[in-house]
C-alpha positions in Angstrom: -6.9 2.5 14.4 -3.2 2.5 13.5 -3.7 -1.0 12.1 -6.7 0.4 9.8 -4.6 3.1 8.4 -1.8 0.9 7.9 -4.3 -1.6 6.1 -5.2 1.5 3.9 -8.4 2.3 5.1 -9.6 5.9 5.4 -12.7 8.5 5.4 -12.4 9.1 1.6 -11.9 5.5 0.8 -15.0 4.7 2.3 -16.8 7.5 0.0 -15.1 6.5 -3.0 -13.7 2.8 -3.2 -10.8 3.9 -3.8 -9.4 0.7 -2.8 -12.0 -1.7 -2.3 -13.4 -0.9 1.1 -17.4 -2.1 -1.0 -15.3 -5.3 -2.2 -15.3 -6.2 1.5 -18.6 -4.8 2.3 -20.3 -6.8 -0.6 -18.3 -10.0 1.0 -19.2 -8.9 4.4 -22.9 -9.2 3.6 -22.5 -12.3 1.7 -21.2 -14.1 4.5 -23.2 -12.8 7.2 -26.8 -14.1 4.9 -24.9 -17.1 4.4 -24.7 -18.0 7.9 -28.1 -17.6 7.9 -29.6 -19.5 5.4 -31.7 -21.8 6.3 -30.3 -25.4 6.2 -32.7 -27.1 3.1 -33.3 -29.9 2.9 -30.9 -31.4 5.7 -30.6 -34.1 7.9 -28.1 -35.7 5.4 -26.0 -38.8 5.5 -23.4 -38.9 8.6 -20.7 -39.5 5.5 -21.8 -35.8 4.2 -21.5 -34.8 7.7 -17.6 -36.5 7.9 -16.5 -34.9 4.5 -18.1 -31.3 5.4 -15.8 -30.6 8.2 -13.3 -32.6 6.5 -13.8 -29.6 4.2 -14.3 -26.9 7.1 -11.1 -28.3 8.5 -8.8 -28.1 5.0 -10.2 -24.5 4.1 -9.2 -23.3 7.7 -5.4 -25.0 7.8 -5.9 -23.2 3.8 -6.5 -19.9 5.6 -4.3 -19.8 8.7 -1.5 -20.9 6.3 -2.0 -18.1 3.6 -2.6 -15.5 6.2 0.8 -16.3 8.1 2.4 -16.3 4.9 0.7 -12.7 3.7 2.4 -11.7 6.9 2.1 -7.9 6.9 0.9 -7.3 3.5 -1.8 -8.8 4.6 -4.9 -6.6 4.5 -9.0 -7.3 3.9 -9.1 -4.5 1.2 -8.3 -6.1 -2.3 -6.3 -3.1 -3.1 -2.1 -3.7 -1.6 -0.9 -1.8 0.6 1.5 0.5 -0.4 4.0 -1.3 1.6 3.0 -4.7 0.8 4.9 -7.3 -1.2 4.3 -9.7 -3.7 4.0 -13.3 -2.3 4.3 -16.4 -3.9 6.1 -18.8 -1.8 4.4 -21.4 0.6 0.5 -21.6 -0.5 0.5 -19.1 -3.0 2.9 -21.2 -4.8 0.2 -23.2 -5.8 -2.9 -20.6 -5.6 -3.2 -17.2 -6.0 -5.9 -16.1 -3.7 -5.8 -19.4 -0.8 -7.7 -16.9 1.6 -10.8 -16.7 -1.2 -10.6 -20.2 -2.1 -10.3 -21.1 2.0 -13.9 -19.9 2.1 -14.9 -21.4 -0.9 -13.7 -24.8 0.5 -15.5 -23.7 4.1 -19.0 -22.9 2.7 -18.4 -26.1 0.7 -18.1 -27.8 3.3 -20.8 -26.3 5.5 -23.4 -27.3 2.3 -22.3 -30.6 2.2 -22.4 -31.3 6.4 -25.6 -29.9 6.4 -26.8 -31.7 3.8 -28.6 -28.3 2.0 -29.0 -27.3 -1.3 -29.5 -23.8 0.1 -26.1 -23.2 1.3 -24.6 -25.2 -2.1 -26.7 -21.9 -3.7 -24.8 -19.8 -1.5 -21.4 -21.6 -2.2 -22.0 -21.2 -5.5 -22.9 -17.1 -4.9 -19.5 -16.5 -3.5 -17.9 -18.6 -5.5 -19.0 -16.1 -8.4 -18.5 -12.7 -5.5 -14.7 -14.1 -5.3 -14.0 -14.6 -8.9 -14.8 -10.9 -9.6 -13.2 -9.6 -6.5 -10.1 -12.0 -7.2 -10.4 -10.4 -11.0 -10.5 -6.4 -9.7 -7.4 -7.1 -6.6 -5.6 -8.9 -9.8 -5.8 -5.1 -11.9 -4.0 -3.5 -9.0 -1.5 -5.9 -8.0 -0.6 -5.7 -12.2 -0.5 -3.0 -11.9 2.0 -2.7 -8.6 4.0 -5.9 -8.8 5.6 -6.4 -12.7 6.2 -9.9 -12.3 2.7 -10.8 -10.8 1.3 -11.3 -14.8 4.0 -14.2 -15.3 3.0 -15.7 -11.8 -0.7 -15.3 -12.7 -0.1 -17.4 -15.4 1.4 -20.6 -14.2 -0.6 -20.8 -10.8 -4.5 -21.3 -10.1 -6.7 -18.6 -8.8 -8.9 -19.7 -6.2 -8.6 -23.4 -5.2 -5.2 -25.3 -5.8 -5.1 -27.4 -8.8 -8.4 -26.8 -10.0 -8.9 -23.6 -10.9 
């Protein structure tokens, strides 16, 4: 329970969403739906499976690197914890939301590996969702950290070197 309190969870927050609890809930629902999607049409070329697996591996590497770099500032909620610090080094020097970007890489890799248009559509929905969630999170980050606006002006949002 102590970890959840440190992250900013509270009974009041689940009632009013003050720290982005509803964003987290929507994210969980979208990811569960993505996992349950049927692969259609499926059975693509072997090369597609290899490319997809490479993208999944890149996503896992990006996420694990970002999680380690965040340290105690990491929270599943989009609102920064009260005792957090602005992390701009390591992978965060190349992308502002590498964990969100890593999920996009992993879902895109899944769509390619399964040769699935339904998973590709799911990836697009997740991309739009994480873009909107990141916008909300950045409002809070700008309020909390005076240097955030300058950082955001020079570093891509979700995918290093792309977007």
